[in-house]
PyMOL Python script that loads the backbone (N, CA, C, O; Angstrom):
from pymol import cmd

cmd.read_pdbstr("""\
ATOM      1  N   MET A   1     111.216 108.426 108.944  1.00  0.00           N
ATOM      2  CA  MET A   1     112.451 109.188 109.029  1.00  0.00           C
ATOM      3  C   MET A   1     113.148 109.262 107.668  1.00  0.00           C
ATOM      4  O   MET A   1     113.716 110.294 107.310  1.00  0.00           O
ATOM      5  N   LEU A   2     113.101 108.177 106.925  1.00  0.00           N
ATOM      6  CA  LEU A   2     113.740 108.180 105.609  1.00  0.00           C
ATOM      7  C   LEU A   2     113.121 109.216 104.684  1.00  0.00           C
ATOM      8  O   LEU A   2     113.830 109.871 103.921  1.00  0.00           O
ATOM      9  N   LYS A   3     111.799 109.368 104.745  1.00  0.00           N
ATOM     10  CA  LYS A   3     111.127 110.326 103.874  1.00  0.00           C
ATOM     11  C   LYS A   3     111.542 111.755 104.197  1.00  0.00           C
ATOM     12  O   LYS A   3     111.753 112.555 103.285  1.00  0.00           O
ATOM     13  N   GLN A   4     111.662 112.087 105.473  1.00  0.00           N
ATOM     14  CA  GLN A   4     112.086 113.426 105.855  1.00  0.00           C
ATOM     15  C   GLN A   4     113.509 113.691 105.374  1.00  0.00           C
ATOM     16  O   GLN A   4     113.810 114.786 104.897  1.00  0.00           O
ATOM     17  N   ASN A   5     114.378 112.705 105.494  1.00  0.00           N
ATOM     18  CA  ASN A   5     115.746 112.855 105.000  1.00  0.00           C
ATOM     19  C   ASN A   5     115.769 113.041 103.492  1.00  0.00           C
ATOM     20  O   ASN A   5     116.575 113.810 102.968  1.00  0.00           O
ATOM     21  N   PHE A   6     114.888 112.340 102.798  1.00  0.00           N
ATOM     22  CA  PHE A   6     114.791 112.464 101.344  1.00  0.00           C
ATOM     23  C   PHE A   6     114.472 113.910 100.976  1.00  0.00           C
ATOM     24  O   PHE A   6     115.085 114.481 100.074  1.00  0.00           O
ATOM     25  N   LEU A   7     113.512 114.491 101.679  1.00  0.00           N
ATOM     26  CA  LEU A   7     113.116 115.871 101.407  1.00  0.00           C
ATOM     27  C   LEU A   7     114.241 116.856 101.691  1.00  0.00           C
ATOM     28  O   LEU A   7     114.364 117.869 101.003  1.00  0.00           O
ATOM     29  N   LYS A   8     115.055 116.572 102.690  1.00  0.00           N
ATOM     30  CA  LYS A   8     116.168 117.453 103.030  1.00  0.00           C
ATOM     31  C   LYS A   8     117.323 117.323 102.036  1.00  0.00           C
ATOM     32  O   LYS A   8     118.013 118.298 101.738  1.00  0.00           O
ATOM     33  N   LEU A   9     117.521 116.114 101.533  1.00  0.00           N
ATOM     34  CA  LEU A   9     118.675 115.848 100.665  1.00  0.00           C
ATOM     35  C   LEU A   9     118.489 116.288  99.220  1.00  0.00           C
ATOM     36  O   LEU A   9     119.449 116.695  98.565  1.00  0.00           O
ATOM     37  N   PHE A  10     117.258 116.210  98.718  1.00  0.00           N
ATOM     38  CA  PHE A  10     117.055 116.397  97.282  1.00  0.00           C
ATOM     39  C   PHE A  10     116.120 117.557  96.989  1.00  0.00           C
ATOM     40  O   PHE A  10     115.054 117.683  97.590  1.00  0.00           O
ATOM     41  N   ASN A  11     116.538 118.404  96.054  1.00  0.00           N
ATOM     42  CA  ASN A  11     115.700 119.507  95.595  1.00  0.00           C
ATOM     43  C   ASN A  11     115.971 119.741  94.109  1.00  0.00           C
ATOM     44  O   ASN A  11     116.878 119.142  93.531  1.00  0.00           O
ATOM     45  N   LYS A  12     115.181 120.609  93.506  1.00  0.00           N
ATOM     46  CA  LYS A  12     115.276 120.819  92.058  1.00  0.00           C
ATOM     47  C   LYS A  12     116.639 121.311  91.604  1.00  0.00           C
ATOM     48  O   LYS A  12     117.045 121.067  90.468  1.00  0.00           O
ATOM     49  N   GLU A  13     117.341 121.997  92.481  1.00  0.00           N
ATOM     50  CA  GLU A  13     118.654 122.537  92.094  1.00  0.00           C
ATOM     51  C   GLU A  13     119.741 121.458  92.158  1.00  0.00           C
ATOM     52  O   GLU A  13     120.498 121.283  91.203  1.00  0.00           O
ATOM     53  N   ASN A  14     119.816 120.739  93.278  1.00  0.00           N
ATOM     54  CA  ASN A  14     120.953 119.832  93.418  1.00  0.00           C
ATOM     55  C   ASN A  14     120.816 118.538  92.615  1.00  0.00           C
ATOM     56  O   ASN A  14     121.815 117.856  92.388  1.00  0.00           O
ATOM     57  N   ILE A  15     119.609 118.186  92.184  1.00  0.00           N
ATOM     58  CA  ILE A  15     119.489 116.958  91.373  1.00  0.00           C
ATOM     59  C   ILE A  15     119.995 117.161  89.952  1.00  0.00           C
ATOM     60  O   ILE A  15     120.007 116.224  89.154  1.00  0.00           O
ATOM     61  N   GLN A  16     120.411 118.375  89.636  1.00  0.00           N
ATOM     62  CA  GLN A  16     121.013 118.617  88.324  1.00  0.00           C
ATOM     63  C   GLN A  16     122.401 117.975  88.234  1.00  0.00           C
ATOM     64  O   GLN A  16     122.902 117.721  87.138  1.00  0.00           O
ATOM     65  N   LYS A  17     123.014 117.716  89.383  1.00  0.00           N
ATOM     66  CA  LYS A  17     124.295 117.002  89.412  1.00  0.00           C
ATOM     67  C   LYS A  17     124.004 115.515  89.235  1.00  0.00           C
ATOM     68  O   LYS A  17     123.138 114.960  89.910  1.00  0.00           O
ATOM     69  N   ASP A  18     124.733 114.876  88.322  1.00  0.00           N
ATOM     70  CA  ASP A  18     124.493 113.460  88.029  1.00  0.00           C
ATOM     71  C   ASP A  18     124.610 112.580  89.268  1.00  0.00           C
ATOM     72  O   ASP A  18     123.784 111.689  89.468  1.00  0.00           O
ATOM     73  N   SER A  19     125.611 112.812  90.094  1.00  0.00           N
ATOM     74  CA  SER A  19     125.816 111.961  91.270  1.00  0.00           C
ATOM     75  C   SER A  19     124.664 112.096  92.260  1.00  0.00           C
ATOM     76  O   SER A  19     124.265 111.113  92.884  1.00  0.00           O
ATOM     77  N   VAL A  20     124.134 113.292  92.408  1.00  0.00           N
ATOM     78  CA  VAL A  20     123.007 113.513  93.325  1.00  0.00           C
ATOM     79  C   VAL A  20     121.739 112.885  92.744  1.00  0.00           C
ATOM     80  O   VAL A  20     120.950 112.284  93.473  1.00  0.00           O
ATOM     81  N   PHE A  21     121.545 113.028  91.429  1.00  0.00           N
ATOM     82  CA  PHE A  21     120.381 112.406  90.792  1.00  0.00           C
ATOM     83  C   PHE A  21     120.414 110.900  90.995  1.00  0.00           C
ATOM     84  O   PHE A  21     119.399 110.296  91.342  1.00  0.00           O
ATOM     85  N   MET A  22     121.569 110.293  90.783  1.00  0.00           N
ATOM     86  CA  MET A  22     121.704 108.845  90.944  1.00  0.00           C
ATOM     87  C   MET A  22     121.369 108.438  92.380  1.00  0.00           C
ATOM     88  O   MET A  22     120.678 107.443  92.595  1.00  0.00           O
ATOM     89  N   GLU A  23     121.846 109.188  93.347  1.00  0.00           N
ATOM     90  CA  GLU A  23     121.553 108.898  94.752  1.00  0.00           C
ATOM     91  C   GLU A  23     120.060 109.042  95.034  1.00  0.00           C
ATOM     92  O   GLU A  23     119.493 108.252  95.790  1.00  0.00           O
ATOM     93  N   MET A  24     119.419 110.044  94.431  1.00  0.00           N
ATOM     94  CA  MET A  24     117.986 110.247  94.618  1.00  0.00           C
ATOM     95  C   MET A  24     117.201 109.053  94.107  1.00  0.00           C
ATOM     96  O   MET A  24     116.272 108.590  94.769  1.00  0.00           O
ATOM     97  N   VAL A  25     117.565 108.555  92.939  1.00  0.00           N
ATOM     98  CA  VAL A  25     116.877 107.411  92.353  1.00  0.00           C
ATOM     99  C   VAL A  25     117.006 106.186  93.266  1.00  0.00           C
ATOM    100  O   VAL A  25     116.026 105.479  93.503  1.00  0.00           O
ATOM    101  N   ILE A  26     118.185 105.947  93.763  1.00  0.00           N
ATOM    102  CA  ILE A  26     118.427 104.782  94.617  1.00  0.00           C
ATOM    103  C   ILE A  26     117.666 104.923  95.941  1.00  0.00           C
ATOM    104  O   ILE A  26     116.983 103.991  96.364  1.00  0.00           O
ATOM    105  N   LYS A  27     117.783 106.070  96.584  1.00  0.00           N
ATOM    106  CA  LYS A  27     117.120 106.273  97.882  1.00  0.00           C
ATOM    107  C   LYS A  27     115.604 106.312  97.737  1.00  0.00           C
ATOM    108  O   LYS A  27     114.886 105.795  98.593  1.00  0.00           O
ATOM    109  N   GLY A  28     115.119 106.912  96.675  1.00  0.00           N
ATOM    110  CA  GLY A  28     113.676 106.950  96.438  1.00  0.00           C
ATOM    111  C   GLY A  28     113.096 105.564  96.281  1.00  0.00           C
ATOM    112  O   GLY A  28     112.038 105.260  96.833  1.00  0.00           O
ATOM    113  N   GLN A  29     113.777 104.728  95.536  1.00  0.00           N
ATOM    114  CA  GLN A  29     113.318 103.358  95.347  1.00  0.00           C
ATOM    115  C   GLN A  29     113.357 102.590  96.669  1.00  0.00           C
ATOM    116  O   GLN A  29     112.457 101.804  96.965  1.00  0.00           O
ATOM    117  N   GLU A  30     114.390 102.819  97.447  1.00  0.00           N
ATOM    118  CA  GLU A  30     114.524 102.155  98.748  1.00  0.00           C
ATOM    119  C   GLU A  30     113.364 102.535  99.671  1.00  0.00           C
ATOM    120  O   GLU A  30     112.793 101.670 100.335  1.00  0.00           O
ATOM    121  N   ILE A  31     113.018 103.806  99.716  1.00  0.00           N
ATOM    122  CA  ILE A  31     111.922 104.271 100.567  1.00  0.00           C
ATOM    123  C   ILE A  31     110.588 103.690 100.112  1.00  0.00           C
ATOM    124  O   ILE A  31     109.774 103.273 100.936  1.00  0.00           O
ATOM    125  N   LEU A  32     110.367 103.664  98.805  1.00  0.00           N
ATOM    126  CA  LEU A  32     109.103 103.159  98.271  1.00  0.00           C
ATOM    127  C   LEU A  32     109.005 101.634  98.298  1.00  0.00           C
ATOM    128  O   LEU A  32     107.922 101.069  98.147  1.00  0.00           O
ATOM    129  N   GLU A  33     110.140 100.984  98.492  1.00  0.00           N
ATOM    130  CA  GLU A  33     110.200  99.521  98.544  1.00  0.00           C
ATOM    131  C   GLU A  33     109.612  98.890  97.284  1.00  0.00           C
ATOM    132  O   GLU A  33     108.783  97.982  97.349  1.00  0.00           O
ATOM    133  N   LEU A  34     110.065  99.399  96.130  1.00  0.00           N
ATOM    134  CA  LEU A  34     109.624  98.890  94.835  1.00  0.00           C
ATOM    135  C   LEU A  34     110.794  98.241  94.109  1.00  0.00           C
ATOM    136  O   LEU A  34     111.945  98.640  94.288  1.00  0.00           O
ATOM    137  N   THR A  35     110.496  97.250  93.298  1.00  0.00           N
ATOM    138  CA  THR A  35     111.520  96.622  92.462  1.00  0.00           C
ATOM    139  C   THR A  35     111.799  97.525  91.260  1.00  0.00           C
ATOM    140  O   THR A  35     111.053  98.470  91.000  1.00  0.00           O
ATOM    141  N   ASP A  36     112.860  97.235  90.542  1.00  0.00           N
ATOM    142  CA  ASP A  36     113.163  97.985  89.321  1.00  0.00           C
ATOM    143  C   ASP A  36     111.989  97.912  88.347  1.00  0.00           C
ATOM    144  O   ASP A  36     111.627  98.914  87.730  1.00  0.00           O
ATOM    145  N   SER A  37     111.399  96.735  88.210  1.00  0.00           N
ATOM    146  CA  SER A  37     110.267  96.562  87.293  1.00  0.00           C
ATOM    147  C   SER A  37     109.069  97.395  87.720  1.00  0.00           C
ATOM    148  O   SER A  37     108.433  98.046  86.891  1.00  0.00           O
ATOM    149  N   GLN A  38     108.763  97.375  89.002  1.00  0.00           N
ATOM    150  CA  GLN A  38     107.612  98.125  89.495  1.00  0.00           C
ATOM    151  C   GLN A  38     107.786  99.630  89.317  1.00  0.00           C
ATOM    152  O   GLN A  38     106.870 100.324  88.875  1.00  0.00           O
ATOM    153  N   ILE A  39     108.965 100.121  89.665  1.00  0.00           N
ATOM    154  CA  ILE A  39     109.171 101.569  89.590  1.00  0.00           C
ATOM    155  C   ILE A  39     109.246 102.043  88.139  1.00  0.00           C
ATOM    156  O   ILE A  39     108.732 103.113  87.813  1.00  0.00           O
ATOM    157  N   SER A  40     109.876 101.263  87.274  1.00  0.00           N
ATOM    158  CA  SER A  40     109.943 101.676  85.866  1.00  0.00           C
ATOM    159  C   SER A  40     108.550 101.668  85.237  1.00  0.00           C
ATOM    160  O   SER A  40     108.246 102.510  84.392  1.00  0.00           O
ATOM    161  N   LYS A  41     107.714 100.732  85.641  1.00  0.00           N
ATOM    162  CA  LYS A  41     106.341 100.691  85.121  1.00  0.00           C
ATOM    163  C   LYS A  41     105.565 101.926  85.588  1.00  0.00           C
ATOM    164  O   LYS A  41     104.853 102.545  84.797  1.00  0.00           O
ATOM    165  N   LYS A  42     105.697 102.286  86.861  1.00  0.00           N
ATOM    166  CA  LYS A  42     105.017 103.473  87.382  1.00  0.00           C
ATOM    167  C   LYS A  42     105.511 104.750  86.696  1.00  0.00           C
ATOM    168  O   LYS A  42     104.741 105.687  86.482  1.00  0.00           O
ATOM    169  N   MET A  43     106.803 104.777  86.353  1.00  0.00           N
ATOM    170  CA  MET A  43     107.375 105.959  85.686  1.00  0.00           C
ATOM    171  C   MET A  43     107.115 105.952  84.183  1.00  0.00           C
ATOM    172  O   MET A  43     107.357 106.943  83.494  1.00  0.00           O
ATOM    173  N   MET A  44     106.624 104.835  83.691  1.00  0.00           N
ATOM    174  CA  MET A  44     106.371 104.648  82.259  1.00  0.00           C
ATOM    175  C   MET A  44     107.651 104.784  81.437  1.00  0.00           C
ATOM    176  O   MET A  44     107.687 105.441  80.397  1.00  0.00           O
ATOM    177  N   ILE A  45     108.696 104.137  81.944  1.00  0.00           N
ATOM    178  CA  ILE A  45     109.959 104.034  81.214  1.00  0.00           C
ATOM    179  C   ILE A  45     110.353 102.566  81.183  1.00  0.00           C
ATOM    180  O   ILE A  45     109.759 101.752  81.891  1.00  0.00           O
ATOM    181  N   THR A  46     111.337 102.220  80.380  1.00  0.00           N
ATOM    182  CA  THR A  46     111.764 100.823  80.330  1.00  0.00           C
ATOM    183  C   THR A  46     112.620 100.489  81.548  1.00  0.00           C
ATOM    184  O   THR A  46     113.271 101.358  82.128  1.00  0.00           O
ATOM    185  N   LYS A  47     112.604  99.235  81.914  1.00  0.00           N
ATOM    186  CA  LYS A  47     113.417  98.779  83.035  1.00  0.00           C
ATOM    187  C   LYS A  47     114.904  99.023  82.765  1.00  0.00           C
ATOM    188  O   LYS A  47     115.602  99.491  83.665  1.00  0.00           O
ATOM    189  N   PRO A  48     115.423  98.725  81.557  1.00  0.00           N
ATOM    190  CA  PRO A  48     116.838  99.004  81.301  1.00  0.00           C
ATOM    191  C   PRO A  48     117.202 100.486  81.453  1.00  0.00           C
ATOM    192  O   PRO A  48     118.300 100.807  81.908  1.00  0.00           O
ATOM    193  N   THR A  49     116.299 101.380  81.081  1.00  0.00           N
ATOM    194  CA  THR A  49     116.562 102.816  81.256  1.00  0.00           C
ATOM    195  C   THR A  49     116.710 103.130  82.734  1.00  0.00           C
ATOM    196  O   THR A  49     117.653 103.814  83.133  1.00  0.00           O
ATOM    197  N   TYR A  50     115.790 102.637  83.548  1.00  0.00           N
ATOM    198  CA  TYR A  50     115.852 102.889  84.984  1.00  0.00           C
ATOM    199  C   TYR A  50     117.134 102.308  85.581  1.00  0.00           C
ATOM    200  O   TYR A  50     117.782 102.944  86.413  1.00  0.00           O
ATOM    201  N   GLU A  51     117.488 101.117  85.160  1.00  0.00           N
ATOM    202  CA  GLU A  51     118.711 100.485  85.671  1.00  0.00           C
ATOM    203  C   GLU A  51     119.953 101.281  85.294  1.00  0.00           C
ATOM    204  O   GLU A  51     120.899 101.354  86.079  1.00  0.00           O
ATOM    205  N   ARG A  52     119.966 101.880  84.100  1.00  0.00           N
ATOM    206  CA  ARG A  52     121.109 102.717  83.698  1.00  0.00           C
ATOM    207  C   ARG A  52     121.199 103.959  84.580  1.00  0.00           C
ATOM    208  O   ARG A  52     122.298 104.401  84.917  1.00  0.00           O
ATOM    209  N   TRP A  53     120.057 104.522  84.955  1.00  0.00           N
ATOM    210  CA  TRP A  53     120.076 105.675  85.861  1.00  0.00           C
ATOM    211  C   TRP A  53     120.685 105.281  87.194  1.00  0.00           C
ATOM    212  O   TRP A  53     121.510 106.009  87.745  1.00  0.00           O
ATOM    213  N   LYS A  54     120.280 104.127  87.714  1.00  0.00           N
ATOM    214  CA  LYS A  54     120.788 103.678  89.019  1.00  0.00           C
ATOM    215  C   LYS A  54     122.286 103.422  88.997  1.00  0.00           C
ATOM    216  O   LYS A  54     122.981 103.675  89.981  1.00  0.00           O
ATOM    217  N   LYS A  55     122.774 102.924  87.882  1.00  0.00           N
ATOM    218  CA  LYS A  55     124.197 102.600  87.754  1.00  0.00           C
ATOM    219  C   LYS A  55     125.036 103.800  87.342  1.00  0.00           C
ATOM    220  O   LYS A  55     126.265 103.755  87.395  1.00  0.00           O
ATOM    221  N   GLY A  56     124.373 104.864  86.936  1.00  0.00           N
ATOM    222  CA  GLY A  56     125.107 106.042  86.480  1.00  0.00           C
ATOM    223  C   GLY A  56     125.619 105.910  85.061  1.00  0.00           C
ATOM    224  O   GLY A  56     126.505 106.658  84.649  1.00  0.00           O
ATOM    225  N   ALA A  57     125.069 104.960  84.303  1.00  0.00           N
ATOM    226  CA  ALA A  57     125.512 104.768  82.921  1.00  0.00           C
ATOM    227  C   ALA A  57     125.009 105.881  82.009  1.00  0.00           C
ATOM    228  O   ALA A  57     125.706 106.292  81.082  1.00  0.00           O
ATOM    229  N   ASN A  58     123.802 106.367  82.272  1.00  0.00           N
ATOM    230  CA  ASN A  58     123.290 107.558  81.603  1.00  0.00           C
ATOM    231  C   ASN A  58     122.184 108.153  82.448  1.00  0.00           C
ATOM    232  O   ASN A  58     121.729 107.542  83.415  1.00  0.00           O
ATOM    233  N   PHE A  59     121.753 109.351  82.079  1.00  0.00           N
ATOM    234  CA  PHE A  59     120.783 110.082  82.887  1.00  0.00           C
ATOM    235  C   PHE A  59     119.787 110.781  81.987  1.00  0.00           C
ATOM    236  O   PHE A  59     120.075 111.042  80.819  1.00  0.00           O
ATOM    237  N   PRO A  60     118.608 111.088  82.528  1.00  0.00           N
ATOM    238  CA  PRO A  60     117.657 111.869  81.740  1.00  0.00           C
ATOM    239  C   PRO A  60     118.159 113.302  81.611  1.00  0.00           C
ATOM    240  O   PRO A  60     119.016 113.748  82.374  1.00  0.00           O
ATOM    241  N   HIS A  61     117.617 114.003  80.643  1.00  0.00           N
ATOM    242  CA  HIS A  61     117.977 115.409  80.453  1.00  0.00           C
ATOM    243  C   HIS A  61     117.694 116.176  81.740  1.00  0.00           C
ATOM    244  O   HIS A  61     116.768 115.848  82.481  1.00  0.00           O
ATOM    245  N   LYS A  62     118.489 117.179  81.988  1.00  0.00           N
ATOM    246  CA  LYS A  62     118.357 117.948  83.244  1.00  0.00           C
ATOM    247  C   LYS A  62     116.994 118.605  83.384  1.00  0.00           C
ATOM    248  O   LYS A  62     116.538 118.829  84.505  1.00  0.00           O
ATOM    249  N   TYR A  63     116.333 118.919  82.281  1.00  0.00           N
ATOM    250  CA  TYR A  63     114.997 119.513  82.356  1.00  0.00           C
ATOM    251  C   TYR A  63     113.946 118.505  82.817  1.00  0.00           C
ATOM    252  O   TYR A  63     112.886 118.898  83.304  1.00  0.00           O
ATOM    253  N   MET A  64     114.225 117.231  82.671  1.00  0.00           N
ATOM    254  CA  MET A  64     113.285 116.185  83.078  1.00  0.00           C
ATOM    255  C   MET A  64     113.424 115.812  84.554  1.00  0.00           C
ATOM    256  O   MET A  64     112.502 115.235  85.131  1.00  0.00           O
ATOM    257  N   ARG A  65     114.530 116.125  85.153  1.00  0.00           N
ATOM    258  CA  ARG A  65     114.816 115.671  86.519  1.00  0.00           C
ATOM    259  C   ARG A  65     113.853 116.206  87.574  1.00  0.00           C
ATOM    260  O   ARG A  65     113.489 115.450  88.475  1.00  0.00           O
ATOM    261  N   PRO A  66     113.419 117.467  87.515  1.00  0.00           N
ATOM    262  CA  PRO A  66     112.446 117.916  88.516  1.00  0.00           C
ATOM    263  C   PRO A  66     111.149 117.092  88.482  1.00  0.00           C
ATOM    264  O   PRO A  66     110.548 116.843  89.528  1.00  0.00           O
ATOM    265  N   GLY A  67     110.728 116.680  87.316  1.00  0.00           N
ATOM    266  CA  GLY A  67     109.535 115.840  87.210  1.00  0.00           C
ATOM    267  C   GLY A  67     109.742 114.476  87.844  1.00  0.00           C
ATOM    268  O   GLY A  67     108.808 113.900  88.401  1.00  0.00           O
ATOM    269  N   ILE A  68     110.939 113.966  87.765  1.00  0.00           N
ATOM    270  CA  ILE A  68     111.253 112.674  88.382  1.00  0.00           C
ATOM    271  C   ILE A  68     111.294 112.819  89.901  1.00  0.00           C
ATOM    272  O   ILE A  68     110.825 111.939  90.624  1.00  0.00           O
ATOM    273  N   LEU A  69     111.851 113.919  90.382  1.00  0.00           N
ATOM    274  CA  LEU A  69     111.807 114.213  91.813  1.00  0.00           C
ATOM    275  C   LEU A  69     110.356 114.297  92.272  1.00  0.00           C
ATOM    276  O   LEU A  69     109.996 113.739  93.308  1.00  0.00           O
ATOM    277  N   GLU A  70     109.531 114.986  91.508  1.00  0.00           N
ATOM    278  CA  GLU A  70     108.106 115.125  91.833  1.00  0.00           C
ATOM    279  C   GLU A  70     107.413 113.759  91.874  1.00  0.00           C
ATOM    280  O   GLU A  70     106.554 113.521  92.723  1.00  0.00           O
ATOM    281  N   PHE A  71     107.788 112.870  90.962  1.00  0.00           N
ATOM    282  CA  PHE A  71     107.233 111.512  90.973  1.00  0.00           C
ATOM    283  C   PHE A  71     107.506 110.839  92.312  1.00  0.00           C
ATOM    284  O   PHE A  71     106.595 110.288  92.931  1.00  0.00           O
ATOM    285  N   PHE A  72     108.757 110.883  92.759  1.00  0.00           N
ATOM    286  CA  PHE A  72     109.105 110.238  94.032  1.00  0.00           C
ATOM    287  C   PHE A  72     108.331 110.860  95.188  1.00  0.00           C
ATOM    288  O   PHE A  72     107.830 110.141  96.053  1.00  0.00           O
ATOM    289  N   LEU A  73     108.229 112.180  95.215  1.00  0.00           N
ATOM    290  CA  LEU A  73     107.521 112.848  96.301  1.00  0.00           C
ATOM    291  C   LEU A  73     106.036 112.479  96.320  1.00  0.00           C
ATOM    292  O   LEU A  73     105.473 112.225  97.385  1.00  0.00           O
ATOM    293  N   LYS A  74     105.410 112.450  95.158  1.00  0.00           N
ATOM    294  CA  LYS A  74     103.992 112.075  95.089  1.00  0.00           C
ATOM    295  C   LYS A  74     103.773 110.626  95.513  1.00  0.00           C
ATOM    296  O   LYS A  74     102.810 110.318  96.216  1.00  0.00           O
ATOM    297  N   GLU A  75     104.666 109.742  95.084  1.00  0.00           N
ATOM    298  CA  GLU A  75     104.540 108.335  95.473  1.00  0.00           C
ATOM    299  C   GLU A  75     104.694 108.175  96.986  1.00  0.00           C
ATOM    300  O   GLU A  75     104.017 107.346  97.594  1.00  0.00           O
ATOM    301  N   MET A  76     105.565 108.951  97.585  1.00  0.00           N
ATOM    302  CA  MET A  76     105.753 108.878  99.034  1.00  0.00           C
ATOM    303  C   MET A  76     104.516 109.369  99.770  1.00  0.00           C
ATOM    304  O   MET A  76     104.146 108.811 100.803  1.00  0.00           O
ATOM    305  N   VAL A  77     103.874 110.408  99.246  1.00  0.00           N
ATOM    306  CA  VAL A  77     102.643 110.910  99.856  1.00  0.00           C
ATOM    307  C   VAL A  77     101.532 109.876  99.692  1.00  0.00           C
ATOM    308  O   VAL A  77     100.785 109.617 100.635  1.00  0.00           O
ATOM    309  N   ASN A  78     101.419 109.285  98.504  1.00  0.00           N
ATOM    310  CA  ASN A  78     100.379 108.284  98.247  1.00  0.00           C
ATOM    311  C   ASN A  78     100.561 107.038  99.087  1.00  0.00           C
ATOM    312  O   ASN A  78      99.597 106.326  99.367  1.00  0.00           O
ATOM    313  N   GLU A  79     101.796 106.771  99.490  1.00  0.00           N
ATOM    314  CA  GLU A  79     102.095 105.585 100.277  1.00  0.00           C
ATOM    315  C   GLU A  79     101.601 105.717 101.710  1.00  0.00           C
ATOM    316  O   GLU A  79     101.375 104.712 102.383  1.00  0.00           O
ATOM    317  N   GLN A  80     101.431 106.958 102.185  1.00  0.00           N
ATOM    318  CA  GLN A  80     100.983 107.178 103.566  1.00  0.00           C
ATOM    319  C   GLN A  80      99.488 106.908 103.661  1.00  0.00           C
ATOM    320  O   GLN A  80      98.733 107.198 102.733  1.00  0.00           O
ATOM    321  N   TYR A  81      99.075 106.358 104.773  1.00  0.00           N
ATOM    322  CA  TYR A  81      97.658 106.029 104.983  1.00  0.00           C
ATOM    323  C   TYR A  81      97.022 106.985 105.952  1.00  0.00           C
ATOM    324  O   TYR A  81      95.834 106.862 106.250  1.00  0.00           O
TER     325      TYR A  81
END
""", "prot")
cmd.dss("prot")
cmd.show_as("cartoon", "prot")
cmd.util.cbc("prot")
cmd.orient("prot")
């Protein structure tokens, strides 16, 4: 159920808003059940960068956000057996 809600809540247009992007990062991590270290390693970014996104301290460029959404969606598909 969480995955379906994720798909309804987040899309390429609305993740351009910082608050929505931050919520996507938090909910995506919750669904995948990954630690900050695990998810930052999979994204190939530093753990402090990922933590800043979660806290809203800074965000990736808006052109990069659709790729991050795509990362979460692919990981959710890969998680299914």
